[in-house]
N, CA, C, O and the ligand as a Tripos MOL2 file, in Angstrom:
@<TRIPOS>MOLECULE
protein
  285   283    72     0     0
PROTEIN
NO_CHARGES

@<TRIPOS>ATOM
      1 N           1.0010   -1.3040    0.1750 N.3       1 MET1
      2 CA         -0.1040    0.0310   -0.0800 C.3       1 MET1
      3 C           0.7190    1.1580   -0.0690 C.2       1 MET1
      4 O           1.5960    1.1700    0.7950 O.2       1 MET1
      5 N           0.6320    2.1710   -0.8820 N.am      2 GLN2
      6 CA          1.2080    3.3660   -1.0100 C.3       2 GLN2
      7 C           0.1000    4.4970   -0.7080 C.2       2 GLN2
      8 O          -1.0860    4.4040   -1.0250 O.2       2 GLN2
      9 N           0.7320    5.6440   -0.0010 N.am      3 TYR3
     10 CA         -0.0220    6.6840    0.3430 C.3       3 TYR3
     11 C           0.4660    7.9050   -0.2440 C.2       3 TYR3
     12 O           1.6750    8.1360   -0.2420 O.2       3 TYR3
     13 N          -0.4340    8.7760   -0.7910 N.am      4 SER4
     14 CA         -0.2560    9.9450   -1.4100 C.3       4 SER4
     15 C          -0.6600   10.9540   -0.6340 C.2       4 SER4
     16 O          -1.5680   10.6750    0.1490 O.2       4 SER4
     17 N          -0.1880   12.2000   -0.6230 N.am      5 VAL5
     18 CA         -0.5260   13.2950    0.1510 C.3       5 VAL5
     19 C          -1.1050   14.4080   -0.9770 C.2       5 VAL5
     20 O          -0.4890   14.5840   -2.0270 O.2       5 VAL5
     21 N          -2.1570   15.0320   -0.7140 N.am      6 ILE6
     22 CA         -2.7740   15.7400   -2.0490 C.3       6 ILE6
     23 C          -3.4940   17.0130   -1.1050 C.2       6 ILE6
     24 O          -3.8480   16.9060    0.0690 O.2       6 ILE6
     25 N          -3.5870   18.0950   -1.8710 N.am      7 VAL7
     26 CA         -4.0710   19.1540   -1.3970 C.3       7 VAL7
     27 C          -5.5720   19.5110   -2.3020 C.2       7 VAL7
     28 O          -5.6230   19.3820   -3.5250 O.2       7 VAL7
     29 N          -6.6250   19.9260   -1.5480 N.am      8 CYS8
     30 CA         -7.6160   20.1590   -2.2790 C.3       8 CYS8
     31 C          -7.5210   21.4160   -3.0850 C.2       8 CYS8
     32 O          -7.2030   22.4510   -2.5000 O.2       8 CYS8
     33 N          -7.7980   21.4320   -4.5410 N.am      9 PRO9
     34 CA         -7.4560   22.5800   -5.2920 C.3       9 PRO9
     35 C          -8.7830   23.3920   -5.1010 C.2       9 PRO9
     36 O          -8.6750   24.5400   -5.5310 O.2       9 PRO9
     37 N          -9.9330   23.1090   -4.5970 N.am     10 LYS10
     38 CA        -11.0390   23.9180   -4.5980 C.3      10 LYS10
     39 C         -10.8730   24.8330   -3.3180 C.2      10 LYS10
     40 O         -10.8540   26.0600   -3.4160 O.2      10 LYS10
     41 N         -10.7850   24.3420   -2.4300 N.am     11 CYS11
     42 CA        -11.0490   25.1590   -1.0420 C.3      11 CYS11
     43 C          -9.4170   25.4860   -0.7550 C.2      11 CYS11
     44 O          -9.2720   26.4420    0.0070 O.2      11 CYS11
     45 N          -8.2990   24.9340   -1.1740 N.am     12 LYS12
     46 CA         -7.0330   25.0660   -0.8910 C.3      12 LYS12
     47 C          -6.5310   25.0720    0.7720 C.2      12 LYS12
     48 O          -5.3940   25.2970    1.1880 O.2      12 LYS12
     49 N          -7.4400   24.8330    1.3610 N.am     13 GLU13
     50 CA         -7.4190   24.8000    2.7720 C.3      13 GLU13
     51 C          -7.0490   23.5090    3.5780 C.2      13 GLU13
     52 O          -6.7620   23.4850    4.7750 O.2      13 GLU13
     53 N          -7.1090   22.3240    2.6330 N.am     14 HIS14
     54 CA         -7.0830   21.0340    3.4770 C.3      14 HIS14
     55 C          -6.0760   19.9950    2.5080 C.2      14 HIS14
     56 O          -6.1580   19.8150    1.2930 O.2      14 HIS14
     57 N          -5.2060   19.4470    3.3830 N.am     15 ALA15
     58 CA         -4.3730   18.6320    2.6650 C.3      15 ALA15
     59 C          -4.8730   17.0940    3.2940 C.2      15 ALA15
     60 O          -5.1170   17.0200    4.4980 O.2      15 ALA15
     61 N          -4.9880   16.0690    2.5530 N.am     16 GLN16
     62 CA         -5.3840   14.8140    2.8060 C.3      16 GLN16
     63 C          -4.4990   13.6230    2.4240 C.2      16 GLN16
     64 O          -3.6810   13.7410    1.5120 O.2      16 GLN16
     65 N          -4.6310   12.5930    3.0350 N.am     17 ILE17
     66 CA         -3.9990   11.3800    2.6600 C.3      17 ILE17
     67 C          -4.9010   10.3790    1.9650 C.2      17 ILE17
     68 O          -5.9250    9.9050    2.4580 O.2      17 ILE17
     69 N          -4.4080   10.1100    0.7670 N.am     18 ILE18
     70 CA         -5.1580    9.1200    0.1910 C.3      18 ILE18
     71 C          -4.4610    7.8990   -0.2310 C.2      18 ILE18
     72 O          -3.2310    7.8650   -0.2520 O.2      18 ILE18
     73 N          -5.3050    6.7240   -0.6240 N.am     19 GLU19
     74 CA         -4.3660    5.4440   -0.9710 C.3      19 GLU19
     75 C          -3.9450    5.6760   -2.4480 C.2      19 GLU19
     76 O          -4.8100    5.9280   -3.2870 O.2      19 GLU19
     77 N          -2.8570    5.6100   -2.7240 N.am     20 SER20
     78 CA         -2.2410    5.6680   -4.0080 C.3      20 SER20
     79 C          -2.9600    4.6210   -5.0420 C.2      20 SER20
     80 O          -3.1180    3.4240   -4.8020 O.2      20 SER20
     81 N          -3.3500    5.2690   -6.1920 N.am     21 GLY21
     82 CA         -3.9080    4.4380   -7.2330 C.3      21 GLY21
     83 C          -5.3250    4.6970   -7.2980 C.2      21 GLY21
     84 O          -5.8760    4.3550   -8.3440 O.2      21 GLY21
     85 N          -6.1480    5.3200   -6.2480 N.am     22 ILE22
     86 CA         -7.3500    5.6650   -6.5380 C.3      22 ILE22
     87 C          -7.6650    6.6760   -7.3810 C.2      22 ILE22
     88 O          -6.8940    7.6340   -7.4360 O.2      22 ILE22
     89 N          -8.7590    6.6560   -8.1290 N.am     23 LYS23
     90 CA         -9.0440    7.6320   -9.1410 C.3      23 LYS23
     91 C          -9.5530    8.8950   -8.7010 C.2      23 LYS23
     92 O          -9.1210    9.9410   -9.1850 O.2      23 LYS23
     93 N         -10.5260    8.8750   -7.7330 N.am     24 SER24
     94 CA        -10.9660   10.1120   -7.1160 C.3      24 SER24
     95 C         -11.3000    9.8600   -5.7840 C.2      24 SER24
     96 O         -11.4060    8.7460   -5.2710 O.2      24 SER24
     97 N         -11.5010   11.2260   -5.1080 N.am     25 THR25
     98 CA        -11.7680   11.0780   -3.6550 C.3      25 THR25
     99 C         -12.6530   12.3380   -3.2640 C.2      25 THR25
    100 O         -12.9470   13.0710   -4.2080 O.2      25 THR25
    101 N         -13.0320   12.6270   -2.2430 N.am     26 VAL26
    102 CA        -13.6210   13.7140   -1.8150 C.3      26 VAL26
    103 C         -13.0280   14.4630   -0.6540 C.2      26 VAL26
    104 O         -12.6440   13.8580    0.3470 O.2      26 VAL26
    105 N         -12.9350   15.9540   -0.7850 N.am     27 CYS27
    106 CA        -12.4040   16.7340    0.1390 C.3      27 CYS27
    107 C         -13.2580   16.5350    1.3030 C.2      27 CYS27
    108 O         -14.4880   16.5120    1.3590 O.2      27 CYS27
    109 N         -12.2350   16.3690    2.3830 N.am     28 GLN28
    110 CA        -13.0910   15.9910    3.7300 C.3      28 GLN28
    111 C         -13.3790   17.3810    4.3280 C.2      28 GLN28
    112 O         -13.8960   17.4230    5.4450 O.2      28 GLN28
    113 N         -13.0930   18.4950    3.6920 N.am     29 ARG29
    114 CA        -13.2250   19.9010    4.2270 C.3      29 ARG29
    115 C         -14.3560   20.7450    3.4630 C.2      29 ARG29
    116 O         -15.1220   21.4550    4.1140 O.2      29 ARG29
    117 N         -14.4400   20.6530    2.1000 N.am     30 CYS30
    118 CA        -15.4980   21.2690    1.2820 C.3      30 CYS30
    119 C         -16.3140   20.4530    0.6220 C.2      30 CYS30
    120 O         -17.3640   20.8930    0.1560 O.2      30 CYS30
    121 N         -15.9040   18.9650    0.4650 N.am     31 GLY31
    122 CA        -16.9080   18.0890    0.0520 C.3      31 GLY31
    123 C         -16.7330   17.9990   -1.3770 C.2      31 GLY31
    124 O         -17.4910   17.2040   -1.9330 O.2      31 GLY31
    125 N         -15.7730   18.7300   -2.2300 N.am     32 SER32
    126 CA        -15.7120   18.6440   -3.5510 C.3      32 SER32
    127 C         -15.1490   17.3490   -4.0040 C.2      32 SER32
    128 O         -14.2170   16.8360   -3.3830 O.2      32 SER32
    129 N         -15.6780   16.7810   -5.0790 N.am     33 ARG33
    130 CA        -15.2880   15.6370   -5.5160 C.3      33 ARG33
    131 C         -13.8960   16.0140   -6.4180 C.2      33 ARG33
    132 O         -13.8210   16.9750   -7.1840 O.2      33 ARG33
    133 N         -12.9660   15.1720   -6.1890 N.am     34 LEU34
    134 CA        -11.5470   15.6550   -6.8120 C.3      34 LEU34
    135 C         -11.0580   14.4650   -7.6370 C.2      34 LEU34
    136 O         -10.9590   13.3340   -7.1600 O.2      34 LEU34
    137 N         -10.7510   14.7840   -8.9270 N.am     35 ASP35
    138 CA        -10.1690   13.9210   -9.6680 C.3      35 ASP35
    139 C          -8.5820   13.5690   -9.5020 C.2      35 ASP35
    140 O          -7.7630   14.2940  -10.0680 O.2      35 ASP35
    141 N          -8.1940   12.5580   -8.7970 N.am     36 VAL36
    142 CA         -6.8400   12.2590   -8.4250 C.3      36 VAL36
    143 C          -5.7110   12.4470   -9.5710 C.2      36 VAL36
    144 O          -4.5740   12.7920   -9.2460 O.2      36 VAL36
    145 N          -6.0140   12.2390  -10.7480 N.am     37 ARG37
    146 CA         -5.1450   12.1130  -11.9070 C.3      37 ARG37
    147 C          -4.7570   13.6320  -12.1550 C.2      37 ARG37
    148 O          -3.6530   13.9780  -12.5740 O.2      37 ARG37
    149 N          -5.8560   14.5430  -11.8300 N.am     38 LYS38
    150 CA         -5.4370   15.9100  -11.9610 C.3      38 LYS38
    151 C          -4.9750   16.6270  -10.9690 C.2      38 LYS38
    152 O          -4.7320   17.8270  -11.0990 O.2      38 LYS38
    153 N          -4.7880   15.9110   -9.7640 N.am     39 LEU39
    154 CA         -4.2480   16.6300   -8.6930 C.3      39 LEU39
    155 C          -2.5750   16.5770   -8.6900 C.2      39 LEU39
    156 O          -2.0140   15.6290   -9.2380 O.2      39 LEU39
    157 N          -1.8870   17.5330   -8.1140 N.am     40 LYS40
    158 CA         -0.5820   17.6690   -7.7670 C.3      40 LYS40
    159 C          -0.3690   16.5760   -6.5920 C.2      40 LYS40
    160 O          -0.9580   16.8120   -5.5370 O.2      40 LYS40
    161 N           0.3440   15.5100   -6.6650 N.am     41 ILE41
    162 CA          0.8200   14.5100   -5.5560 C.3      41 ILE41
    163 C           1.9840   15.3240   -4.9410 C.2      41 ILE41
    164 O           2.9830   15.6800   -5.5660 O.2      41 ILE41
    165 N           1.7540   15.5480   -3.7670 N.am     42 TRP42
    166 CA          3.1040   16.0140   -2.8990 C.3      42 TRP42
    167 C           3.9220   15.3150   -2.3600 C.2      42 TRP42
    168 O           5.0720   15.7040   -2.1570 O.2      42 TRP42
    169 N           3.4330   14.0010   -1.9840 N.am     43 HIS43
    170 CA          4.3820   13.0700   -1.4160 C.3      43 HIS43
    171 C           3.8600   11.5650   -1.5840 C.2      43 HIS43
    172 O           2.7420   11.2430   -1.1810 O.2      43 HIS43
    173 N           4.5960   10.8030   -2.1060 N.am     44 THR44
    174 CA          3.9370    9.1170   -1.8310 C.3      44 THR44
    175 C           4.9390    8.5400   -1.0820 C.2      44 THR44
    176 O           6.1420    8.7800   -1.1850 O.2      44 THR44
    177 N           4.3340    7.6680   -0.2230 N.am     45 THR45
    178 CA          5.3120    6.9800    0.5420 C.3      45 THR45
    179 C           4.3970    5.5850    0.9170 C.2      45 THR45
    180 O           3.1710    5.5330    0.8080 O.2      45 THR45
    181 N           5.2130    4.5430    1.3510 N.am     46 PRO46
    182 CA          4.4250    3.1810    1.9370 C.3      46 PRO46
    183 C           4.0990    3.4420    3.4890 C.2      46 PRO46
    184 O           3.3810    2.7020    4.1620 O.2      46 PRO46
    185 N           4.6780    4.5040    3.9160 N.am     47 ASN47
    186 CA          4.8100    4.6010    5.3590 C.3      47 ASN47
    187 C           3.6860    5.7980    5.6750 C.2      47 ASN47
    188 O           3.7490    7.0060    5.4460 O.2      47 ASN47
    189 N           2.6630    5.0180    6.2720 N.am     48 LEU48
    190 CA          1.5700    6.1170    6.7370 C.3      48 LEU48
    191 C           1.9340    6.9450    7.8150 C.2      48 LEU48
    192 O           1.1770    7.9110    7.9080 O.2      48 LEU48
    193 N           2.8020    6.9110    8.6400 N.am     49 SER49
    194 CA          3.2520    7.9680    9.4860 C.3      49 SER49
    195 C           4.0380    8.8620    8.9060 C.2      49 SER49
    196 O           4.0380   10.0200    9.3240 O.2      49 SER49
    197 N           4.8190    8.4840    7.8750 N.am     50 ASP50
    198 CA          5.4420    9.4610    6.9880 C.3      50 ASP50
    199 C           4.5900   10.4730    6.2070 C.2      50 ASP50
    200 O           4.8760   11.6560    6.0220 O.2      50 ASP50
    201 N           3.5900    9.8770    5.8140 N.am     51 ALA51
    202 CA          2.4540   10.4600    5.0900 C.3      51 ALA51
    203 C           1.8100   11.5730    6.0120 C.2      51 ALA51
    204 O           1.5510   12.6940    5.5750 O.2      51 ALA51
    205 N           1.5950   11.2270    7.1890 N.am     52 VAL52
    206 CA          0.9050   12.0480    8.2060 C.3      52 VAL52
    207 C           1.8110   13.2070    8.5600 C.2      52 VAL52
    208 O           1.3750   14.3430    8.7450 O.2      52 VAL52
    209 N           3.0800   12.8790    8.6460 N.am     53 SER53
    210 CA          4.0630   13.9470    8.9070 C.3      53 SER53
    211 C           4.2810   15.1050    7.8080 C.2      53 SER53
    212 O           4.4920   16.2880    8.0730 O.2      53 SER53
    213 N           4.1880   14.5240    6.4950 N.am     54 VAL54
    214 CA          4.2780   15.4790    5.4190 C.3      54 VAL54
    215 C           2.6920   16.1960    5.2930 C.2      54 VAL54
    216 O           2.6220   17.2650    4.6870 O.2      54 VAL54
    217 N           1.6680   15.7060    5.7630 N.am     55 ARG55
    218 CA          0.3860   16.3170    5.6830 C.3      55 ARG55
    219 C           0.5330   17.2470    6.6800 C.2      55 ARG55
    220 O           0.2570   18.3890    6.3120 O.2      55 ARG55
    221 N           0.9010   17.1230    7.9040 N.am     56 THR56
    222 CA          1.0400   18.0430    8.9790 C.3      56 THR56
    223 C           1.9300   19.1630    8.4380 C.2      56 THR56
    224 O           1.5830   20.3030    8.7440 O.2      56 THR56
    225 N           2.8410   19.0430    7.8070 N.am     57 GLU57
    226 CA          3.9470   19.9560    7.3370 C.3      57 GLU57
    227 C           3.2100   20.9670    6.4890 C.2      57 GLU57
    228 O           3.3300   22.1860    6.6100 O.2      57 GLU57
    229 N           2.4260   20.3360    5.6080 N.am     58 ILE58
    230 CA          1.7160   21.0660    4.5020 C.3      58 ILE58
    231 C           0.6590   22.0860    5.0490 C.2      58 ILE58
    232 O           0.4640   23.2390    4.6640 O.2      58 ILE58
    233 N           0.0360   21.4010    6.0200 N.am     59 LEU59
    234 CA         -0.9780   22.1170    6.6470 C.3      59 LEU59
    235 C          -0.3710   23.1890    7.6460 C.2      59 LEU59
    236 O          -1.1400   24.0550    8.0650 O.2      59 LEU59
    237 N           0.9010   23.1940    8.0410 N.am     60 MET60
    238 CA          1.5190   24.2470    8.6230 C.3      60 MET60
    239 C           1.8850   25.3590    7.7360 C.2      60 MET60
    240 O           1.7410   26.5240    8.1070 O.2      60 MET60
    241 N           2.4310   25.0020    6.3900 N.am     61 GLU61
    242 CA          2.7130   25.9640    5.5570 C.3      61 GLU61
    243 C           1.6990   26.7190    4.9870 C.2      61 GLU61
    244 O           1.9630   27.8320    4.5320 O.2      61 GLU61
    245 N           0.2080   26.1170    4.9380 N.am     62 MET62
    246 CA         -0.8390   26.6590    4.7260 C.3      62 MET62
    247 C          -1.1050   27.7900    5.5230 C.2      62 MET62
    248 O          -1.5800   28.8280    5.0640 O.2      62 MET62
    249 N          -0.7720   27.5910    6.8520 N.am     63 ASP63
    250 CA         -1.3460   28.5160    8.0110 C.3      63 ASP63
    251 C          -0.5590   29.8050    7.5920 C.2      63 ASP63
    252 O          -1.1340   30.8760    7.7870 O.2      63 ASP63
    253 N           0.6950   29.8200    7.0360 N.am     64 GLN64
    254 CA          1.4290   30.7860    6.5770 C.3      64 GLN64
    255 C           0.9450   31.6740    5.3630 C.2      64 GLN64
    256 O           1.4220   32.7910    5.1640 O.2      64 GLN64
    257 N          -0.0850   31.0790    4.5190 N.am     65 GLY65
    258 CA         -0.5600   31.4880    3.4440 C.3      65 GLY65
    259 C          -0.9240   30.6080    2.3260 C.2      65 GLY65
    260 O          -0.9110   29.4180    2.6410 O.2      65 GLY65
    261 N          -1.2450   30.8570    1.1130 N.am     66 PRO66
    262 CA         -1.6120   29.9290    0.2100 C.3      66 PRO66
    263 C          -0.3050   29.1660   -0.5860 C.2      66 PRO66
    264 O           0.6280   29.8160   -1.0590 O.2      66 PRO66
    265 N          -0.3810   27.9510   -0.6410 N.am     67 ILE67
    266 CA          0.8780   27.4820   -1.2150 C.3      67 ILE67
    267 C           0.4360   26.7910   -2.5690 C.2      67 ILE67
    268 O           1.2330   26.0070   -3.0840 O.2      67 ILE67
    269 N          -0.8880   27.0510   -3.2310 N.am     68 ILE68
    270 CA         -0.9400   26.7350   -4.4720 C.3      68 ILE68
    271 C          -1.8790   27.8930   -4.9830 C.2      68 ILE68
    272 O          -2.8010   28.3610   -4.3160 O.2      68 ILE68
    273 N          -1.4990   28.3260   -6.3540 N.am     69 SER69
    274 CA         -2.2270   29.3740   -6.8430 C.3      69 SER69
    275 C          -3.1530   29.0370   -7.9440 C.2      69 SER69
    276 O          -3.0380   27.9860   -8.5750 O.2      69 SER69
    277 N          -3.9930   29.8420   -8.1640 N.am     70 ASP70
    278 CA         -5.2380   29.6520   -9.2250 C.3      70 ASP70
    279 C          -4.3910   29.7440  -10.5760 C.2      70 ASP70
    280 O          -3.4310   30.5130  -10.6240 O.2      70 ASP70
    281 N          -4.7300   28.9950  -11.6200 N.am     71 GLN71
    282 CA         -4.0310   28.8840  -12.9160 C.3      71 GLN71
    283 C          -4.9730   29.0080  -13.9050 C.2      71 GLN71
    284 O          -4.6380   28.9490  -15.0880 O.2      71 GLN71
    285 ZN        -11.6910   21.2770   -0.4070 Zn       72 ZN72
@<TRIPOS>BOND
     1     1     2 1
     2     2     3 1
     3     3     4 2
     4     3     5 am
     5     5     6 1
     6     6     7 1
     7     7     8 2
     8     7     9 am
     9     9    10 1
    10    10    11 1
    11    11    12 2
    12    11    13 am
    13    13    14 1
    14    14    15 1
    15    15    16 2
    16    15    17 am
    17    17    18 1
    18    18    19 1
    19    19    20 2
    20    19    21 am
    21    21    22 1
    22    22    23 1
    23    23    24 2
    24    23    25 am
    25    25    26 1
    26    26    27 1
    27    27    28 2
    28    27    29 am
    29    29    30 1
    30    30    31 1
    31    31    32 2
    32    31    33 am
    33    33    34 1
    34    34    35 1
    35    35    36 2
    36    35    37 am
    37    37    38 1
    38    38    39 1
    39    39    40 2
    40    39    41 am
    41    41    42 1
    42    42    43 1
    43    43    44 2
    44    43    45 am
    45    45    46 1
    46    46    47 1
    47    47    48 2
    48    47    49 am
    49    49    50 1
    50    50    51 1
    51    51    52 2
    52    51    53 am
    53    53    54 1
    54    54    55 1
    55    55    56 2
    56    55    57 am
    57    57    58 1
    58    58    59 1
    59    59    60 2
    60    59    61 am
    61    61    62 1
    62    62    63 1
    63    63    64 2
    64    63    65 am
    65    65    66 1
    66    66    67 1
    67    67    68 2
    68    67    69 am
    69    69    70 1
    70    70    71 1
    71    71    72 2
    72    71    73 am
    73    73    74 1
    74    74    75 1
    75    75    76 2
    76    75    77 am
    77    77    78 1
    78    78    79 1
    79    79    80 2
    80    79    81 am
    81    81    82 1
    82    82    83 1
    83    83    84 2
    84    83    85 am
    85    85    86 1
    86    86    87 1
    87    87    88 2
    88    87    89 am
    89    89    90 1
    90    90    91 1
    91    91    92 2
    92    91    93 am
    93    93    94 1
    94    94    95 1
    95    95    96 2
    96    95    97 am
    97    97    98 1
    98    98    99 1
    99    99   100 2
   100    99   101 am
   101   101   102 1
   102   102   103 1
   103   103   104 2
   104   103   105 am
   105   105   106 1
   106   106   107 1
   107   107   108 2
   108   107   109 am
   109   109   110 1
   110   110   111 1
   111   111   112 2
   112   111   113 am
   113   113   114 1
   114   114   115 1
   115   115   116 2
   116   115   117 am
   117   117   118 1
   118   118   119 1
   119   119   120 2
   120   119   121 am
   121   121   122 1
   122   122   123 1
   123   123   124 2
   124   123   125 am
   125   125   126 1
   126   126   127 1
   127   127   128 2
   128   127   129 am
   129   129   130 1
   130   130   131 1
   131   131   132 2
   132   131   133 am
   133   133   134 1
   134   134   135 1
   135   135   136 2
   136   135   137 am
   137   137   138 1
   138   138   139 1
   139   139   140 2
   140   139   141 am
   141   141   142 1
   142   142   143 1
   143   143   144 2
   144   143   145 am
   145   145   146 1
   146   146   147 1
   147   147   148 2
   148   147   149 am
   149   149   150 1
   150   150   151 1
   151   151   152 2
   152   151   153 am
   153   153   154 1
   154   154   155 1
   155   155   156 2
   156   155   157 am
   157   157   158 1
   158   158   159 1
   159   159   160 2
   160   159   161 am
   161   161   162 1
   162   162   163 1
   163   163   164 2
   164   163   165 am
   165   165   166 1
   166   166   167 1
   167   167   168 2
   168   167   169 am
   169   169   170 1
   170   170   171 1
   171   171   172 2
   172   171   173 am
   173   173   174 1
   174   174   175 1
   175   175   176 2
   176   175   177 am
   177   177   178 1
   178   178   179 1
   179   179   180 2
   180   179   181 am
   181   181   182 1
   182   182   183 1
   183   183   184 2
   184   183   185 am
   185   185   186 1
   186   186   187 1
   187   187   188 2
   188   187   189 am
   189   189   190 1
   190   190   191 1
   191   191   192 2
   192   191   193 am
   193   193   194 1
   194   194   195 1
   195   195   196 2
   196   195   197 am
   197   197   198 1
   198   198   199 1
   199   199   200 2
   200   199   201 am
   201   201   202 1
   202   202   203 1
   203   203   204 2
   204   203   205 am
   205   205   206 1
   206   206   207 1
   207   207   208 2
   208   207   209 am
   209   209   210 1
   210   210   211 1
   211   211   212 2
   212   211   213 am
   213   213   214 1
   214   214   215 1
   215   215   216 2
   216   215   217 am
   217   217   218 1
   218   218   219 1
   219   219   220 2
   220   219   221 am
   221   221   222 1
   222   222   223 1
   223   223   224 2
   224   223   225 am
   225   225   226 1
   226   226   227 1
   227   227   228 2
   228   227   229 am
   229   229   230 1
   230   230   231 1
   231   231   232 2
   232   231   233 am
   233   233   234 1
   234   234   235 1
   235   235   236 2
   236   235   237 am
   237   237   238 1
   238   238   239 1
   239   239   240 2
   240   239   241 am
   241   241   242 1
   242   242   243 1
   243   243   244 2
   244   243   245 am
   245   245   246 1
   246   246   247 1
   247   247   248 2
   248   247   249 am
   249   249   250 1
   250   250   251 1
   251   251   252 2
   252   251   253 am
   253   253   254 1
   254   254   255 1
   255   255   256 2
   256   255   257 am
   257   257   258 1
   258   258   259 1
   259   259   260 2
   260   259   261 am
   261   261   262 1
   262   262   263 1
   263   263   264 2
   264   263   265 am
   265   265   266 1
   266   266   267 1
   267   267   268 2
   268   267   269 am
   269   269   270 1
   270   270   271 1
   271   271   272 2
   272   271   273 am
   273   273   274 1
   274   274   275 1
   275   275   276 2
   276   275   277 am
   277   277   278 1
   278   278   279 1
   279   279   280 2
   280   279   281 am
   281   281   282 1
   282   282   283 1
   283   283   284 2
@<TRIPOS>SUBSTRUCTURE
     1 MET1         2 RESIDUE 1 A MET
     2 GLN2         6 RESIDUE 1 A GLN
     3 TYR3        10 RESIDUE 1 A TYR
     4 SER4        14 RESIDUE 1 A SER
     5 VAL5        18 RESIDUE 1 A VAL
     6 ILE6        22 RESIDUE 1 A ILE
     7 VAL7        26 RESIDUE 1 A VAL
     8 CYS8        30 RESIDUE 1 A CYS
     9 PRO9        34 RESIDUE 1 A PRO
    10 LYS10       38 RESIDUE 1 A LYS
    11 CYS11       42 RESIDUE 1 A CYS
    12 LYS12       46 RESIDUE 1 A LYS
    13 GLU13       50 RESIDUE 1 A GLU
    14 HIS14       54 RESIDUE 1 A HIS
    15 ALA15       58 RESIDUE 1 A ALA
    16 GLN16       62 RESIDUE 1 A GLN
    17 ILE17       66 RESIDUE 1 A ILE
    18 ILE18       70 RESIDUE 1 A ILE
    19 GLU19       74 RESIDUE 1 A GLU
    20 SER20       78 RESIDUE 1 A SER
    21 GLY21       82 RESIDUE 1 A GLY
    22 ILE22       86 RESIDUE 1 A ILE
    23 LYS23       90 RESIDUE 1 A LYS
    24 SER24       94 RESIDUE 1 A SER
    25 THR25       98 RESIDUE 1 A THR
    26 VAL26      102 RESIDUE 1 A VAL
    27 CYS27      106 RESIDUE 1 A CYS
    28 GLN28      110 RESIDUE 1 A GLN
    29 ARG29      114 RESIDUE 1 A ARG
    30 CYS30      118 RESIDUE 1 A CYS
    31 GLY31      122 RESIDUE 1 A GLY
    32 SER32      126 RESIDUE 1 A SER
    33 ARG33      130 RESIDUE 1 A ARG
    34 LEU34      134 RESIDUE 1 A LEU
    35 ASP35      138 RESIDUE 1 A ASP
    36 VAL36      142 RESIDUE 1 A VAL
    37 ARG37      146 RESIDUE 1 A ARG
    38 LYS38      150 RESIDUE 1 A LYS
    39 LEU39      154 RESIDUE 1 A LEU
    40 LYS40      158 RESIDUE 1 A LYS
    41 ILE41      162 RESIDUE 1 A ILE
    42 TRP42      166 RESIDUE 1 A TRP
    43 HIS43      170 RESIDUE 1 A HIS
    44 THR44      174 RESIDUE 1 A THR
    45 THR45      178 RESIDUE 1 A THR
    46 PRO46      182 RESIDUE 1 A PRO
    47 ASN47      186 RESIDUE 1 A ASN
    48 LEU48      190 RESIDUE 1 A LEU
    49 SER49      194 RESIDUE 1 A SER
    50 ASP50      198 RESIDUE 1 A ASP
    51 ALA51      202 RESIDUE 1 A ALA
    52 VAL52      206 RESIDUE 1 A VAL
    53 SER53      210 RESIDUE 1 A SER
    54 VAL54      214 RESIDUE 1 A VAL
    55 ARG55      218 RESIDUE 1 A ARG
    56 THR56      222 RESIDUE 1 A THR
    57 GLU57      226 RESIDUE 1 A GLU
    58 ILE58      230 RESIDUE 1 A ILE
    59 LEU59      234 RESIDUE 1 A LEU
    60 MET60      238 RESIDUE 1 A MET
    61 GLU61      242 RESIDUE 1 A GLU
    62 MET62      246 RESIDUE 1 A MET
    63 ASP63      250 RESIDUE 1 A ASP
    64 GLN64      254 RESIDUE 1 A GLN
    65 GLY65      258 RESIDUE 1 A GLY
    66 PRO66      262 RESIDUE 1 A PRO
    67 ILE67      266 RESIDUE 1 A ILE
    68 ILE68      270 RESIDUE 1 A ILE
    69 SER69      274 RESIDUE 1 A SER
    70 ASP70      278 RESIDUE 1 A ASP
    71 GLN71      282 RESIDUE 1 A GLN
    72 ZN72       285 GROUP 0 **** ****
């Protein structure tokens, strides 16, 4: 099992951990359906605690300001 860390491109306020290989997921914060193939994968790891720490780092960076811009 691989875990990927993604950031919701809709609300840009939520990073979550998904199982690598799934096609879509739902943002746990804003409820948007997300097409994983179109998302930036911030980190992929087989180690869940590693994924959790990367997610925490991203959330802390988000507190400083937006980390992804509109395109
Ligand atoms: Zn969202």
